[in-house]
N, C-alpha and C positions, 0 to 999 in steps of 0.2 A: 572550620572549612571556609573557603573563600566565598564571599557574598555573591559574586558574579556566577560562580559555579552552582550555587544553590538556586539562584534565580533561573538558570538554564534548566535545571532538573524540574522546577515548577512548570516551565513552559512545555517540556516534553510530557509531563503528566497531564497538562491541559489538553494537549493534542490527542493523546490516547484516550482520555476520558470524554472528550467532546462528542456530541452527537451530530455535529455539522458534517455536511458532505465535503469530501476532499476536492480540491481543485484538480483540473485536468493535468496540471504540471507536476503534481505531487509524485515524487519518484517512489515506486514500489520495489523495484528490483534494481539494485545498483550494478550487479554483475552483467545484466543484459540491457540496461538502460530502459526499463519498461516503466511507463508512468500511468497514472489513473486514466488519462485520455485514451491511451492505447487499449487498455482493458475495456473501457466503455465502448469504444468503436467496434472492437471485436464482438462484444456482447450484442451490440445493436445489429450487426450483421447476422449473428446467430439467432437473434430474436429472444435470447434469454441468457442468463448468467450460468455457466456451467464451469465449475472450477477445474475439472479434469481437462476440458478442452482448452481453457485459458492457459493452464500449466503447459500443455503440449505445444500450443501456439507460440508462447513466449519463453519457454524453457524455465519457468519459475521453479525454483528448488534445485536447479542443476548446477548452481555455483556454490556460494557459501550457505545457501538455504535460509538466509536472514529473512527474506520476504515471506516464507512460509512459517518460519518460527514466530513471526509477528503478525500473522494473518488476522488474528482477533482485533488488532488495532486498525485495520483498514477495510476488511471485507464488507462490513456492514455500513461503510461510509462511501460506497461507490454510487449508489442509486437512491 
């Protein structure tokens, strides 16, 4: 395999295994252009994180569903 390709895989693994909070600019849903900052702002207005409400507000899972398929890699890194 190509060394550059393997190093990219390592970087992806680091991102998903990291416990650091995601930046506001991190894109969560490509279909509807929803980033971490959008979700944080909505949760701030709600006073709590509620996945069902966030899904409804931003249509998460209504496109290719990649954002929900990978929810374990981002949901615990919001706050």
